[in-house]
C-alpha positions as CSV (number, residue, x, y, z in Angstrom):
1,M,-0.1,-0.8,-0.1
2,E,2.9,2.5,0.5
3,H,4.4,1.5,-2.2
4,K,1.4,2.3,-4.3
5,R,0.5,5.8,-2.4
6,K,4.4,6.5,-3.1
7,K,3.9,6.0,-6.8
8,A,1.1,7.6,-6.6
9,V,2.3,11.1,-5.4
10,I,5.8,10.3,-7.7
11,K,3.2,10.4,-10.4
12,K,0.5,13.4,-9.1
13,R,4.0,15.8,-8.6
14,K,4.9,14.8,-12.9
15,K,1.6,15.9,-13.9
16,N,1.4,19.0,-12.1
17,V,4.8,19.7,-12.9
18,T,4.7,19.0,-16.6
19,A,1.7,20.8,-16.8
20,L,3.7,23.8,-16.0
21,L,5.8,23.7,-17.6
22,L,3.9,23.1,-20.7
23,L,2.7,26.1,-20.1
24,F,5.3,28.6,-19.1
25,V,8.6,27.0,-20.3
26,A,8.8,29.7,-23.5
27,Y,8.5,32.4,-21.2
28,Q,12.1,33.2,-21.1
29,L,13.2,36.4,-22.5
30,V,11.1,39.6,-22.3
31,F,11.5,41.6,-25.6
32,A,11.6,44.9,-25.8
33,P,9.8,46.2,-28.7
34,G,11.9,49.1,-31.2
35,C,9.2,49.1,-34.0
36,D,6.0,51.2,-34.3
37,E,5.0,49.7,-37.7
38,F,3.4,46.2,-37.7
39,S,2.7,45.1,-41.4
40,Q,3.5,42.4,-43.1
41,P,6.5,40.6,-42.2
42,K,10.1,40.7,-44.5
43,S,13.1,39.5,-44.8
44,P,16.0,40.8,-42.1
45,E,19.3,41.6,-43.2
46,I,20.8,38.6,-42.6
47,K,24.4,38.0,-42.3
48,D,24.3,34.4,-42.1
49,T,23.9,33.4,-45.6
50,N,23.4,29.7,-44.2
51,L,20.4,30.6,-42.6
52,V,19.2,32.8,-45.3
53,A,16.5,30.1,-46.2
54,S,15.9,29.0,-42.7
55,W,14.5,32.7,-41.8
56,S,11.7,32.3,-44.6
57,Q,10.7,28.6,-43.7
58,A,10.3,29.9,-39.5
59,L,8.2,32.4,-40.5
60,Q,5.8,30.0,-42.0
61,I,6.0,27.7,-39.4
62,I,5.1,30.9,-37.0
63,Q,2.6,31.3,-39.6
64,E,0.9,28.1,-40.3
65,A,1.4,27.1,-35.9
66,L,-1.1,30.6,-35.3
67,V,-3.6,29.5,-36.6
68,D,-3.2,25.3,-35.9
69,A,-6.1,23.7,-35.2
70,D,-4.4,22.6,-31.8
71,P,-4.6,25.4,-28.6
72,L,-1.2,24.2,-27.2
73,V,0.1,24.7,-30.6
74,R,-1.2,28.5,-31.4
75,A,-0.3,29.5,-27.3
76,R,3.5,28.0,-28.3
77,A,3.6,29.9,-31.6
78,I,2.3,33.1,-29.6
79,E,4.8,33.3,-27.4
80,V,7.7,32.7,-30.4
81,V,6.1,35.8,-31.6
82,A,6.6,38.1,-28.9
83,S,10.3,36.9,-27.7
84,T,11.8,36.9,-30.4
85,G,10.6,40.3,-31.4
86,Q,8.1,39.5,-35.0
87,L,6.0,42.2,-34.0
88,K,4.0,42.6,-37.3
89,L,2.7,39.3,-36.2
90,M,1.0,40.8,-33.5
91,P,-2.2,41.7,-35.1
92,Q,-2.9,38.2,-35.2
93,V,-1.7,37.8,-31.7
94,Q,-4.5,40.4,-31.5
95,R,-7.0,38.6,-33.1
96,L,-6.2,35.3,-30.8
97,M,-6.7,37.4,-27.5
98,Q,-10.7,36.5,-28.0
99,D,-10.1,32.3,-28.5
100,Q,-12.1,30.2,-27.4
101,Y,-9.3,28.3,-25.1
102,V,-7.6,29.1,-21.6
103,P,-3.4,28.7,-22.7
104,V,-4.2,30.8,-25.9
105,R,-5.8,33.9,-24.7
106,F,-3.6,33.5,-21.6
107,A,-0.3,33.1,-24.2
108,A,-1.9,36.1,-26.4
109,A,-2.8,38.7,-23.4
110,L,0.8,37.9,-21.9
111,A,2.3,38.5,-25.6
112,V,0.6,42.1,-25.7
113,G,2.8,42.6,-22.8
114,D,5.6,41.3,-23.9
115,A,5.9,42.8,-27.5
116,G,4.6,46.4,-25.9
117,Y,2.0,46.3,-28.3
118,S,-0.6,49.4,-27.4
119,P,-2.4,48.3,-30.3
120,A,-4.2,45.5,-28.4
121,K,-4.9,47.9,-25.5
122,S,-8.8,47.9,-25.7
123,S,-8.9,44.3,-26.7
124,L,-6.9,43.9,-22.8
125,N,-10.2,45.6,-21.2
126,K,-11.7,43.1,-22.2
127,L,-10.1,40.0,-20.8
128,L,-10.1,42.2,-17.4
129,K,-13.0,40.9,-17.4
130,D,-12.6,37.4,-18.7
131,R,-14.5,34.4,-17.1
132,D,-11.4,32.8,-16.3
133,S,-8.9,34.2,-13.4
134,N,-5.8,32.7,-15.3
135,V,-7.2,35.2,-18.3
136,V,-7.9,37.7,-16.1
137,I,-4.4,38.6,-14.6
138,A,-2.6,37.2,-17.8
139,A,-4.2,41.4,-18.9
140,A,-3.7,42.8,-15.8
141,Y,0.1,41.9,-16.4
142,A,0.0,43.4,-20.1
143,M,-1.9,46.7,-18.4
144,V,0.8,46.9,-16.1
145,K,3.7,46.2,-19.2
146,L,1.9,49.0,-20.6
147,G,2.2,51.3,-18.2
148,S,-0.6,51.2,-15.7
149,L,0.7,49.7,-12.6
150,E,-1.9,50.1,-10.8
151,H,-3.4,46.5,-12.3
152,L,-0.1,45.2,-10.0
153,Q,-3.4,44.6,-7.6
154,I,-5.3,41.6,-9.6
155,L,-1.7,40.3,-9.7
156,R,-1.2,40.9,-6.3
157,K,-4.5,39.6,-5.7
158,A,-4.1,36.9,-7.2
159,A,-1.0,35.6,-5.2
160,T,-3.4,34.1,-2.6
161,D,-6.6,32.0,-4.5
162,N,-7.3,29.4,-3.5
163,D,-7.2,27.8,-6.9
164,Q,-3.6,26.6,-7.2
165,M,-3.0,27.0,-10.7
166,V,-4.3,30.7,-10.4
167,R,-1.7,31.1,-7.8
168,A,1.1,30.2,-9.4
169,N,0.2,32.2,-13.0
170,A,0.0,35.1,-10.7
171,V,3.3,35.0,-8.8
172,L,4.7,33.8,-12.4
173,L,3.6,37.2,-13.7
174,L,4.9,39.2,-10.7
175,G,8.6,38.0,-11.3
176,K,7.7,39.5,-14.8
177,S,6.7,42.3,-14.2
178,G,10.1,43.8,-12.8
179,D,8.1,44.7,-9.1
180,Q,10.2,44.6,-6.3
181,G,7.3,45.5,-3.5
182,S,6.1,42.2,-4.1
183,L,9.2,40.4,-3.3
184,Q,7.7,39.9,0.4
185,L,4.3,38.7,-0.8
186,L,6.3,35.9,-3.5
187,W,8.0,35.2,-0.3
188,N,5.2,34.5,1.6
189,T,3.3,32.6,-0.9
190,L,6.5,30.7,-1.2
191,Q,6.4,29.2,2.7
192,D,3.3,29.2,2.8
193,R,1.3,25.7,3.6
194,S,-1.3,25.5,1.6
195,S,0.5,26.4,-2.1
196,D,1.3,23.0,-4.3
197,D,4.9,22.4,-5.7
198,K,4.0,24.8,-8.9
199,V,3.0,26.8,-6.9
200,K,6.4,27.0,-4.6
201,F,8.6,26.5,-8.5
202,Q,7.0,29.6,-10.1
203,S,7.6,31.2,-6.7
204,A,11.0,30.7,-6.0
205,E,11.4,31.1,-9.9
206,A,9.9,34.5,-9.3
207,I,12.1,35.7,-6.2
208,A,15.3,35.0,-8.6
209,T,13.8,36.8,-11.4
210,L,13.7,39.7,-9.0
211,G,17.1,39.4,-8.0
212,D,16.9,38.6,-4.3
213,R,20.1,36.8,-3.5
214,K,18.8,35.2,-0.3
215,I,16.8,33.0,-2.9
216,F,19.7,30.6,-4.1
217,S,19.6,28.0,-1.6
218,K,16.0,28.2,-1.8
219,L,17.1,27.2,-6.1
220,W,19.9,24.6,-4.7
221,A,17.7,22.2,-3.1
222,M,15.7,21.9,-6.4
223,L,18.1,21.5,-8.0
224,I,19.4,18.1,-6.1
225,S,16.2,16.9,-5.3
226,A,15.3,13.5,-6.5
227,Y,13.0,13.9,-8.9
228,A,14.0,15.0,-12.5
229,D,11.1,17.2,-12.3
230,D,12.2,19.1,-9.7
231,R,15.8,20.0,-11.4
232,L,14.3,21.0,-14.6
233,M,12.5,23.2,-12.3
234,G,15.7,25.0,-10.1
235,V,18.2,25.2,-13.9
236,K,15.5,27.7,-14.5
237,A,14.9,29.5,-11.9
238,M,18.6,30.0,-11.6
239,G,19.2,31.1,-14.9
240,E,16.4,34.0,-13.8
241,L,18.8,35.0,-10.5
242,K,22.2,35.4,-12.9
243,T,24.5,35.8,-10.4
244,P,28.2,33.8,-10.1
245,D,26.9,31.3,-8.0
246,A,23.6,31.0,-9.9
247,K,26.0,29.8,-13.2
248,N,28.4,28.0,-10.9
249,A,25.1,25.7,-10.1
250,L,24.0,25.4,-13.7
251,I,28.0,24.0,-14.9
252,G,27.8,21.8,-12.0
253,M,23.9,20.5,-14.0
254,L,26.0,19.9,-17.3
255,D,27.0,16.7,-15.5
256,E,23.5,15.6,-14.8
257,D,22.6,11.8,-15.9
258,I,19.4,12.7,-16.9
259,L,20.4,13.9,-21.4
260,E,17.1,17.1,-20.5
261,V,18.5,18.3,-17.3
262,R,21.8,19.2,-19.7
263,L,20.4,20.8,-22.2
264,A,17.9,22.8,-19.8
265,A,21.8,23.6,-18.0
266,A,23.3,24.4,-21.1
267,G,20.5,26.7,-22.8
268,Q,20.6,28.7,-19.5
269,L,24.1,29.0,-19.7
270,G,23.5,30.1,-23.4
271,L,20.8,32.4,-22.5
272,L,24.0,33.6,-19.8
273,R,26.6,34.6,-22.6
274,D,28.4,31.5,-22.1
275,P,28.2,28.5,-24.7
276,I,30.2,26.1,-22.2
277,G,27.4,23.7,-22.4
278,E,27.3,23.1,-26.2
279,P,29.4,20.1,-25.6
280,K,26.4,18.7,-23.8
281,V,23.8,19.7,-27.1
282,L,26.6,18.4,-29.5
283,E,26.7,15.7,-28.0
284,V,23.0,14.3,-29.0
285,F,23.7,14.4,-32.5
286,E,26.8,12.6,-32.4
287,K,25.4,10.2,-30.2
288,N,22.2,9.4,-32.1
289,L,21.1,10.2,-28.6
290,T,17.0,10.6,-29.7
291,N,17.1,6.8,-31.4
292,D,15.6,4.2,-29.2
293,M,13.9,7.4,-27.4
294,D,10.1,6.4,-27.5
295,L,8.1,9.2,-29.2
296,Q,7.3,11.6,-26.8
297,A,10.7,11.7,-24.8
298,A,12.2,12.3,-28.6
299,E,9.9,15.8,-29.1
300,R,10.9,17.0,-25.5
301,T,14.5,15.9,-26.1
302,N,14.0,17.9,-29.4
303,V,12.3,21.2,-27.8
304,L,15.1,21.5,-25.3
305,I,18.3,20.5,-28.8
306,S,16.3,23.5,-30.8
307,L,16.0,25.5,-27.6
308,A,19.3,25.5,-26.2
309,I,20.8,26.0,-30.1
310,G,19.0,29.1,-29.8
311,Q,20.5,30.4,-26.8
312,I,23.7,29.2,-27.2
313,R,24.3,30.2,-31.2
314,T,27.7,29.0,-31.9
315,P,28.6,28.2,-35.3
316,A,28.3,24.1,-34.6
317,L,24.9,24.0,-33.2
318,K,23.1,26.7,-35.6
319,K,24.0,24.4,-38.5
320,F,21.5,21.2,-37.1
321,L,18.9,23.9,-37.1
322,P,17.6,23.2,-41.0
323,K,17.0,19.3,-39.7
324,M,15.2,20.7,-36.7
325,L,13.2,22.9,-38.6
326,R,11.9,19.5,-40.8
327,N,11.0,17.8,-37.4
328,D,8.0,15.3,-37.7
329,S,6.5,17.3,-34.4
330,K,4.9,20.6,-34.6
331,F,5.8,21.4,-31.3
332,V,9.9,20.6,-32.4
333,R,9.9,23.0,-35.6
334,I,8.0,25.5,-33.3
335,A,11.0,25.3,-31.4
336,A,13.1,25.9,-34.2
337,A,12.0,28.6,-35.3
338,K,12.6,30.3,-32.6
339,A,15.7,29.2,-32.5
340,V,16.5,30.4,-36.5
341,F,15.6,34.1,-35.3
342,Q,16.8,34.4,-31.5
343,C,20.4,33.3,-33.9
344,L,19.2,36.3,-36.5
345,K,18.6,39.0,-33.8
């Protein structure tokens, strides 16, 4: 009985963390817009001639994903538009603020805030009255990013909501908002016994995002957890902290037993402008490490590989992007498209 109970707890933890990662793992870069026109996308000046064809292919992948029948595909494509500065696709994202699916409306509202897309402000006002609380706080976050700081109160209130997913989303967005005044609230939420795992993970990451070095010990505990999902979340949070100690901790994770954790660490180090994790990504191709994986595991791994390439951006890795753009999985192709856009910045 005890063995069955433990298995049930592990399964529940995995389900919670996987759902959380599905919604938020892509939200790693906040884009600051640099132009005011939102017309048909044009090919940028591309110095790396090897990526000329890849840019057009990446753009097509994202455009098709924005109208895909799968709401999670649409949500991933929305994030790529905002995080990589494809501002001329933002009118399409704005239309998705009226999508019937909550994750899509949520992602579209976040994208408006992250891209600073002020033409969508009237649509945000409608979402502030959405039937789903998660969408409401996403709209509040976007309003904050567009300068309406009074909407921080909506996020702060939601951080104590009885619904654990609402609470997790609220603390995530408080971290992304840059609001230093919410640090104590985030610590309280982290230490609240009524907060479940996903809330605690997001609280820790939000505190790290706001630069509070005192969170390091908590993040370290995540890195040495017996659960691989915990370690993945810890890697991402360490990347957000950006301190020398956090960087050293990430370097240590490059020797992790679990491939997904190694790839995530390599990617986070790439975001910190350190390509030290490049060999860990190359190893996957050189040793064909995905060959014996089932389809689901291979998809997760290839998504992390694609993201890591876009984060590390070395010539040795960029040459694999055309292959990733042709992957059978839509999620892998979207991640590869994001990497192409990042490599051309």
